[in-house]
C-alpha positions, 0 to 999 in steps of 0.5 A, a space after each residue: 498500499 502507497 501513503 497518496 502525498 500532496 501535490 505540493 510534496 510531489 513538486 518539492 521532492 521533484 525540484 530537488 531532484 532537479 537541483 542534485 540528480 544526474 541526468 537519469 535521475 532528471 529526466 525520470 522527475 522531470 517526466 513524473 512533474 509533466 506526467 510523460 515519461 522520460 527521454 532518451 539520455 542525451 548523447 555525451 560531448 565528444 572527446 577534444 584536445 587542448 594543444 600546446 600551452 595557448 590550446 591552439 597557435 592563437 593562443 586564446 587560452 580558450 576552450 567552449 565547453 561548459 559542462 562545468 559551469 557556476 552551477 556546479 563548479 564547487 562540486 569539482 573533486 579531484 580525479 587524479 593526481 601525478 606527483 613529479 618528485 622522482 622525475 629529479 634530484 630535487 622537488 620541482 617546487 615550481 613547476 610550470 608546465 601545461 600539458 597537451 591532450 591528444 586523442 585522450 592522452 595527456 603529455 607533459 614535461 615533468 621534475 627538475 630533470 624536465 622528464 617527458 610523459 605520456 599519460 591516461 588523460 580520464 586516470 594519471 596512469 603512465 602510458 611512457 616516460 623520456 629522459 633524454 640523456 644531457 651527457 653532462 651539458 648544462 641549461 641556463 634555464 632548469 625545471 620542467 619547462 612549460 610544454 610540449 608542441 604537437 604534430 602531425 600530418 594525418 598519419 604520424 604524430 610527434 611530441 616535439 621539446 626542449 630539454 634542459 640543455 638546449 636540445 630540441 627533441 621529437 618522439 614518436 607518441 605511440 613508441 614513446 622512443 624518439 624519432 630516428 630520421 629527427 637529427 642526429 643521435 636523437 637530437 637537434 643541438 640547437 646550441 651549433 648552426 646559430 651563425 655565433 659560437 657557443 660554448 657545447 656544455 656550458 650553462 649559458 644557454 637554455 629555454 623553458 618554452 614550447 616549441 611552436 611546431 606551425 606546417 612543417 615548421 619548428 620554431 625555437 627562441 632561446 634564453 642566453 646569457 652572455 653568448 651572443 645575440 639569441 636568434 631565432 630559427 625555424 627547423 624542418 618537423 621532419 628531419 631537424 634541418 634548419 630552415 631559416 633564422 633571423 638576427 634578432 640583432 641585425 648584421 650589417 646591411 641588413 634592415 634595422 641595423 641602423 638604429 643601433 646608432 654607435 658603432 659596434 655596439 651591435 656587434 657585442 650584443 648579448 642576449 636579444 632572444 625570444 625566450 617567450 611563448 610565440 603564437 602564429 597565423 598559418 592563413 597569413 603565414 606568420 609566426 610573431 615573436 616577442 624579443 627582449 632587451 639586449 644586456 645591462 637591463 636596467 642600463 643601455 650604456 653599451 646599446 645607444 639608439 632604438 636599437 632594433 630587435 630589442 623589446 619588439 614583437 616581429 612578425 615572420 614568414 613561416 617558411 622563411 622567417 623573413 619579416 613582415 613587418 615589427 612593433 616596438 613596444 618600448 624604445 630603448 628600454 631600461 627597466 628590463 620590459 622584455 617581451 615576454 609572453 604570447 600575443 593572443 591572436 583575435 578579430 576586432 570588430 570595429 562597426 560593420 569592419 572585422 579587422 584579423 588581430 592580435 593582443 599584446 600583453 606586456 610587462 609595463 602594462 598596457 595592452 598592445 592592440 595592432 593588426 596582425 596582417 600589417 603591423 598597424 594599431 587598431 587604436 592610435 598609439 601616441 608617441 609621448 615625450 618622456 624626460 631624460 635621466 642622470 646617469 652617465 653615458 647613458 642614452 635616452 629614447 626622446 618618446 615611448 608609445 602609449 596606446 589610447 585604447 584600451 586602458 592599461 590593466 594594472 598599476 602605472 608608476 608611483 605618486 604619494 597617494 598610492 601608499 598604504 592608509 590604513 591607519 595614520 601611523 602606517 601612512 606617515 611610514 610609507 610616505 617617510 620611506 618613500 621620500 627617499 627616492 624619486 618617484 614619477 610615471 611609466 618611463 621615468 628612468 632610473 636614476 643614480 643612487 647615493 648615500 644620501 639621497 635618492 636611493 633610486 627611482 620607485 616604480 610599478 609594474 616592477 620588472 616582472 610586470 605587470 603581464 608575465 608568461 602566462 600571458 593572457 586569453 581571448 573569447 573570440 566570440 566575444 572578442 573579451 580579453 582577459 588576464 592576471 596581472 601583479 602590483 609589486 614595488 620596483 628601485 630602478 636604481 644606478 650605482 657607482 664603484 669606487 673605481 667609477 665604473 657604474 653597474 644596476 643597483 636597486 631591489 624588487 620590493 617583497 611580493 604578497 603571495 605566502 606560498 613559500 617564496 619563489 623560483 624564478 617568475 615568483 612563486 613556489 620556492 622551498 627556500 624561501 628565497 627573499 624578495 619574492 613573497 611571504 611574510 618577513 624574514 626574521 632578519 629584516 627590520 621594517 617597524 614602525 619605529 625601525 631605521 630607514 635603509 636603501 632597498 627596504 620597501 616595506 613595514 612590519 612585512 606588508 608592502 607600502 602601496 596599496 592594494 589589488 597586489 594581484 588582479 584579473 582584467 577583463 578588456 572589452 576589444 570591441 570597444 577598447 574598454 575594461 569590463 570589469 577588475 577584480 582582486 584575486 587571491 584571498 589576503 594573505 595571513 601576514 596583512 590579514 593578521 598583521 599587529 600593526 592592523 589590529 582593528 582596521 578592516 581592509 579589503 580583499 588584497 589579493 596576491 601577487 604572481 605570474 598566472 595564466 587563466 583559462 577561459 571557457 564558454 562561461 567561466 575565467 578560470 585561474 587559481 591562488 599565487 599563495 596561501 591563506 588560511 580558511 575558516 576551517 583552520 586549513 592553509 592552502 590555496 583555492 582555484 577558483 572560476 568568475 563569471 565571465 562577463 561581471 568577475 562575479 566569483 561562482 564558486 572555489 576548488 581546494 588546492 592543497 599549494 599554490 598554481 605554479 602552471 596555467 591551468 587546462 581544460 578537455 572533454 573525455 569520456 563525456 564528462 569534462 576535466 580542468 588539469 592544473 600544476 602546483 608547486 610549493 613546498 611538497 613538490 609540484 603535482 599535475 590535479 586534475 578537476 571532475 565533476 562527480 560521476 552520475 549516479 544511477 536512478 533511484 541510487 543513494 547519494 554520495 557521503 565524502 569524509 571530511 578531508 582534515 586540516 592541514 597542519 602548516 
């Protein structure tokens, strides 16, 4: 005998089923409510791939998936974890890799020795691993690197990556072994065939960035030190033979040589590599690469003039390497503002006209939006006059390029209005500190520092940006660009030694990412390196009444600048306007619980770091660069989701350590997965999230055991 229920009870129980049940139960509940029969379940969504760092040659970091959305992001659970501890002699605490997924297999570079691994993308189980014999050679860029390149002709499939010692490797994905037809002895030695000599074994050259594979060409940049110019090269993807070389410092007779106005300086230039990731447009036949500064980042005495192609975005023919156009984002830079990330290729609508554009975020917090076919600005870019400095023998560019649209995405320059004012005592102390320095706008140059003062030039963004290697992403359907950026104070100073020699000085203020410090790029170092994040060190005296000394830019461990210290910004590139901007990350413990702020309520500050965003159909997803203690006493981080159109935070998922790579996503077996690299004291790992598996109709709900608190 059944017990009758009221219509109200039926409606309430049906609504509850619709809210929490998987598809089958939802269909049955809907049928009961309407008096009909359950429809056939929908077909599972097709599997999708994620190719390279940016998911496409346009570097959009976009996937039009929406199984994970605002309504269920909080329900994500860990599908699998992949620890990298055993892939090197030490833990990779700053694990940066973004994996590539092809046909249900996940490929990534992992560990301090930069192994290549192939895993089942559904389970995280290893299918094969490869470790290249470095033959005693050392590289200038260690760790896991940022990822891999992928190539196929429809039959043959290859994964390509660059080893720590700067060798290009092509792996047959079916076997996990090197392609014997590629290079010599299972490698292309990138120290050779470079139009200048490079030490065969010393740690003077390397690369974090993955190869850019376009058509049948592999484009390889470099991060070099004193080896000479970091020329850009293209290689045949089948054989490994060099197809072309682009001289980032022009040789005599080549275009741009005369922009090095002091004789002999072009011939002695070093660095000028393309260490950032690149983008490409196969239809236009162009690859887009950003060139770094030459030697002496804060001092240009040895490189007078605009010195092409430094701090310049170049568009090169994919097949020949010939320059089609270039755009210099800063003239004779003195602030270490290398082009640090790939431009994002997207179409921009201007009235009825659609422009094939690119959007290049920079360390100086400008987004340069250019026609990617011609290099011409989409909106006017003014050449604004800037004041010279006081360094003897220095060259100063008379103007600098300033975009009219969109507005800067982070704070630029320093004024007295920028210091913290949470209490009168903090404000007075901060003003006293900055009184020892020169202040000004974005292009105020470094100054000669003396014991009596000034102690340098204070500036934001710092020399890592603004934006850095993780870059930004976009929704190609709406024309909205998204990125994370940080606000940290920098002291640019030049010091004169007793012998009269001039050397760069100054320092970067401590960041706010409470996460165990930071390695190159800044987010998770078990050694607790000073200057990149976390609470004040025991030997630092920066209280309200301690002596003020050069480069001490904190008070009780707190930055003297107002927050936010980390932010995510949405820029509407249809109109060239800012759509929204939010502080990203919680206020770190050492600020929130600071004795100097007892009884004071402050806004959410966010945390500084280097982070990449993931853009999906409805969300912008990004993890924290540092930790905080939550209401349950757990000190950890979060993976966060924001509504793409409003910036409203719509969900968070527990993340034990900081995000140190950039998140990516794919569909597999009808379920959307999100994978992110995380690192810190406990080493590095890939963490894969997905929604709980649908349970059969009538099955009891799952009960999760509570997670124990994490102790420091």
